[in-house]
N, C-alpha and C positions, 0 to 999 in steps of 0.2 A: 505719222506716228513718231513719238519720241519716247525714249526710255532712259532711266537713270540706273546705272549699274554700279554697285559698290563691291569692290573686291578686297577682301582682307585675308591675311594668312591665318591659319589656325595656329593656336599656341603650340600644338604638337609638331608643327612643321619645322624642321631644323634648317637653319640658315648657315650654309657652309662658310660664308665670309665672316659672319658673326662668331662662329666657332673658331675660325683661324685667329681672329683678333683676340678672343678670350684666351686661347691657348698661348699666344705670344705674350700676353700680359702676365699670365701665370708663370711663364718661363722667366720673365723679368722680375719675379718676386711679388707680384700683386696677388695677394691671397683672397681678397674680399670682392672679387669680380664675379658677377653672375648675370645671366640673361642678356648677353650682348647681342 
């Protein structure tokens, strides 16, 4: 028996690494950053 499993993050799930990058870019003056 074989199965194919697709795993995707929900858009509501927060990504800590993405949030850290977004925060760092904002601290550097980048105002138009979103959804990293």
